[in-house]
LUMDRENVO-427631 format. One record per residue (C-alpha): residue number from 1; residue in three letters; x, y, z negated. Coordinates in Angstrom, 1 decimal, padded with zeros to 4 digits. Layout:
BEGIN
<pt><n>NUM</n><res>ALA</res><X>X</X><Y>Y</Y><Z>Z</Z></pt>
...
END
This chain:
BEGIN
<pt><n>1</n><res>MET</res><X>-040.7</X><Y>-028.9</Y><Z>-002.3</Z></pt>
<pt><n>2</n><res>PRO</res><X>-037.6</X><Y>-026.3</Y><Z>-003.1</Z></pt>
<pt><n>3</n><res>ASP</res><X>-037.0</X><Y>-023.4</Y><Z>-001.5</Z></pt>
<pt><n>4</n><res>ALA</res><X>-034.7</X><Y>-023.5</Y><Z>002.2</Z></pt>
<pt><n>5</n><res>ARG</res><X>-033.3</X><Y>-020.3</Y><Z>002.1</Z></pt>
<pt><n>6</n><res>ASN</res><X>-029.5</X><Y>-019.6</Y><Z>001.3</Z></pt>
<pt><n>7</n><res>LEU</res><X>-029.5</X><Y>-017.7</Y><Z>-001.4</Z></pt>
<pt><n>8</n><res>ASP</res><X>-025.4</X><Y>-017.2</Y><Z>-000.9</Z></pt>
<pt><n>9</n><res>ALA</res><X>-026.5</X><Y>-014.9</Y><Z>001.6</Z></pt>
<pt><n>10</n><res>PRO</res><X>-026.8</X><Y>-011.0</Y><Z>001.6</Z></pt>
<pt><n>11</n><res>HIS</res><X>-029.8</X><Y>-009.5</Y><Z>001.6</Z></pt>
<pt><n>12</n><res>PRO</res><X>-031.4</X><Y>-008.4</Y><Z>004.9</Z></pt>
<pt><n>13</n><res>ASP</res><X>-031.4</X><Y>-005.2</Y><Z>003.4</Z></pt>
<pt><n>14</n><res>ALA</res><X>-027.9</X><Y>-005.2</Y><Z>002.0</Z></pt>
<pt><n>15</n><res>TYR</res><X>-026.4</X><Y>-003.7</Y><Z>005.1</Z></pt>
<pt><n>16</n><res>PRO</res><X>-028.4</X><Y>-001.6</Y><Z>007.3</Z></pt>
<pt><n>17</n><res>HIS</res><X>-025.7</X><Y>-001.6</Y><Z>010.2</Z></pt>
<pt><n>18</n><res>ALA</res><X>-025.4</X><Y>-003.5</Y><Z>013.1</Z></pt>
<pt><n>19</n><res>ASN</res><X>-025.6</X><Y>-007.2</Y><Z>012.3</Z></pt>
<pt><n>20</n><res>ASN</res><X>-026.1</X><Y>-006.1</Y><Z>009.3</Z></pt>
<pt><n>21</n><res>ALA</res><X>-022.4</X><Y>-006.9</Y><Z>008.8</Z></pt>
<pt><n>22</n><res>PRO</res><X>-020.5</X><Y>-004.3</Y><Z>005.8</Z></pt>
<pt><n>23</n><res>PRO</res><X>-018.9</X><Y>-001.3</Y><Z>007.2</Z></pt>
<pt><n>24</n><res>HIS</res><X>-016.0</X><Y>-001.0</Y><Z>008.6</Z></pt>
<pt><n>25</n><res>ALA</res><X>-013.0</X><Y>001.0</Y><Z>006.8</Z></pt>
<pt><n>26</n><res>PRO</res><X>-011.9</X><Y>004.7</Y><Z>007.7</Z></pt>
<pt><n>27</n><res>GLU</res><X>-009.8</X><Y>005.2</Y><Z>010.3</Z></pt>
<pt><n>28</n><res>GLN</res><X>-007.1</X><Y>006.6</Y><Z>008.5</Z></pt>
<pt><n>29</n><res>ALA</res><X>-005.9</X><Y>005.2</Y><Z>005.4</Z></pt>
<pt><n>30</n><res>PRO</res><X>-005.9</X><Y>007.7</Y><Z>002.5</Z></pt>
<pt><n>31</n><res>VAL</res><X>-002.9</X><Y>010.0</Y><Z>001.9</Z></pt>
<pt><n>32</n><res>TYR</res><X>-001.3</X><Y>009.6</Y><Z>-001.6</Z></pt>
<pt><n>33</n><res>GLN</res><X>001.3</X><Y>011.9</Y><Z>-003.1</Z></pt>
<pt><n>34</n><res>PRO</res><X>004.4</X><Y>011.1</Y><Z>-004.5</Z></pt>
<pt><n>35</n><res>THR</res><X>005.2</X><Y>011.0</Y><Z>-007.7</Z></pt>
<pt><n>36</n><res>GLU</res><X>008.4</X><Y>011.7</Y><Z>-008.1</Z></pt>
<pt><n>37</n><res>THR</res><X>010.6</X><Y>012.0</Y><Z>-005.0</Z></pt>
<pt><n>38</n><res>ILE</res><X>013.9</X><Y>010.6</Y><Z>-005.1</Z></pt>
<pt><n>39</n><res>ILE</res><X>017.0</X><Y>011.3</Y><Z>-002.2</Z></pt>
<pt><n>40</n><res>VAL</res><X>019.2</X><Y>007.7</Y><Z>-001.8</Z></pt>
<pt><n>41</n><res>ASP</res><X>022.5</X><Y>006.9</Y><Z>000.3</Z></pt>
<pt><n>42</n><res>ASP</res><X>020.6</X><Y>003.0</Y><Z>001.6</Z></pt>
<pt><n>43</n><res>ARG</res><X>018.3</X><Y>002.5</Y><Z>004.0</Z></pt>
<pt><n>44</n><res>VAL</res><X>016.9</X><Y>-000.3</Y><Z>001.1</Z></pt>
<pt><n>45</n><res>VAL</res><X>016.0</X><Y>000.0</Y><Z>-002.5</Z></pt>
<pt><n>46</n><res>SER</res><X>014.6</X><Y>-001.6</Y><Z>-005.7</Z></pt>
<pt><n>47</n><res>CYS</res><X>011.9</X><Y>000.2</Y><Z>-007.0</Z></pt>
<pt><n>48</n><res>ASP</res><X>011.1</X><Y>-000.6</Y><Z>-010.9</Z></pt>
<pt><n>49</n><res>GLY</res><X>008.5</X><Y>002.2</Y><Z>-012.0</Z></pt>
<pt><n>50</n><res>GLY</res><X>011.7</X><Y>003.7</Y><Z>-014.0</Z></pt>
<pt><n>51</n><res>ILE</res><X>009.7</X><Y>003.6</Y><Z>-017.6</Z></pt>
<pt><n>52</n><res>GLY</res><X>011.1</X><Y>-000.1</Y><Z>-019.2</Z></pt>
<pt><n>53</n><res>GLY</res><X>008.6</X><Y>-002.3</Y><Z>-019.6</Z></pt>
<pt><n>54</n><res>LEU</res><X>006.1</X><Y>000.3</Y><Z>-019.1</Z></pt>
<pt><n>55</n><res>GLY</res><X>007.1</X><Y>000.0</Y><Z>-015.2</Z></pt>
<pt><n>56</n><res>HIS</res><X>005.9</X><Y>-002.2</Y><Z>-012.5</Z></pt>
<pt><n>57</n><res>PRO</res><X>007.3</X><Y>-005.5</Y><Z>-010.7</Z></pt>
<pt><n>58</n><res>ARG</res><X>010.9</X><Y>-004.9</Y><Z>-009.3</Z></pt>
<pt><n>59</n><res>VAL</res><X>009.4</X><Y>-004.4</Y><Z>-005.5</Z></pt>
<pt><n>60</n><res>TRP</res><X>012.0</X><Y>-004.7</Y><Z>-003.1</Z></pt>
<pt><n>61</n><res>LEU</res><X>011.3</X><Y>-001.2</Y><Z>-000.5</Z></pt>
<pt><n>62</n><res>ARG</res><X>013.0</X><Y>-001.2</Y><Z>003.0</Z></pt>
<pt><n>63</n><res>ILE</res><X>013.2</X><Y>002.4</Y><Z>004.5</Z></pt>
<pt><n>64</n><res>VAL</res><X>012.7</X><Y>002.3</Y><Z>008.4</Z></pt>
<pt><n>65</n><res>GLN</res><X>012.3</X><Y>005.7</Y><Z>009.3</Z></pt>
<pt><n>66</n><res>ASP</res><X>013.4</X><Y>008.9</Y><Z>006.9</Z></pt>
<pt><n>67</n><res>SER</res><X>011.2</X><Y>007.9</Y><Z>003.7</Z></pt>
<pt><n>68</n><res>LYS</res><X>009.2</X><Y>005.1</Y><Z>002.0</Z></pt>
<pt><n>69</n><res>LEU</res><X>006.5</X><Y>005.6</Y><Z>-001.2</Z></pt>
<pt><n>70</n><res>CYS</res><X>006.2</X><Y>003.0</Y><Z>-003.5</Z></pt>
<pt><n>71</n><res>PRO</res><X>003.0</X><Y>000.7</Y><Z>-003.3</Z></pt>
<pt><n>72</n><res>TYR</res><X>002.8</X><Y>000.3</Y><Z>-006.9</Z></pt>
<pt><n>73</n><res>CYS</res><X>004.3</X><Y>004.0</Y><Z>-009.1</Z></pt>
<pt><n>74</n><res>SER</res><X>003.6</X><Y>006.1</Y><Z>-005.8</Z></pt>
<pt><n>75</n><res>ARG</res><X>007.5</X><Y>007.9</Y><Z>-005.9</Z></pt>
<pt><n>76</n><res>LEU</res><X>008.9</X><Y>008.7</Y><Z>-002.5</Z></pt>
<pt><n>77</n><res>TYR</res><X>012.2</X><Y>007.5</Y><Z>-001.8</Z></pt>
<pt><n>78</n><res>VAL</res><X>014.0</X><Y>009.6</Y><Z>000.8</Z></pt>
<pt><n>79</n><res>LEU</res><X>016.7</X><Y>008.8</Y><Z>002.3</Z></pt>
<pt><n>80</n><res>ALA</res><X>020.2</X><Y>011.0</Y><Z>003.2</Z></pt>
<pt><n>81</n><res>ALA</res><X>020.6</X><Y>012.6</Y><Z>006.0</Z></pt>
<pt><n>82</n><res>GLY</res><X>023.5</X><Y>010.7</Y><Z>007.8</Z></pt>
<pt><n>83</n><res>ALA</res><X>023.1</X><Y>008.4</Y><Z>005.5</Z></pt>
<pt><n>84</n><res>GLY</res><X>022.0</X><Y>004.6</Y><Z>006.4</Z></pt>
<pt><n>85</n><res>ASP</res><X>023.6</X><Y>004.5</Y><Z>009.9</Z></pt>
<pt><n>86</n><res>SER</res><X>025.6</X><Y>001.8</Y><Z>009.4</Z></pt>
<pt><n>87</n><res>ASP</res><X>024.9</X><Y>-001.2</Y><Z>010.9</Z></pt>
<pt><n>88</n><res>ALA</res><X>025.6</X><Y>-003.5</Y><Z>008.1</Z></pt>
<pt><n>89</n><res>HIS</res><X>023.2</X><Y>-005.9</Y><Z>006.0</Z></pt>
END
């Protein structure tokens, strides 16, 4: 007779935590250091890594407060003082 165990289930000792669940993610996200800081005059900027074909796919970033870090290349876009205050789209 075949074994009726669920072979897709993790081994009982795989996670020594409560309810045999994987540990929770850390409460704080890791802090990344910017590779470059770029001062901009608009709240919406595009980033492609800046090195031609060796860059990354173009992404559009919206600066909500005063800066935004590109998730691909870690360039930091900082809004210039007094810039981006208009309500234009």
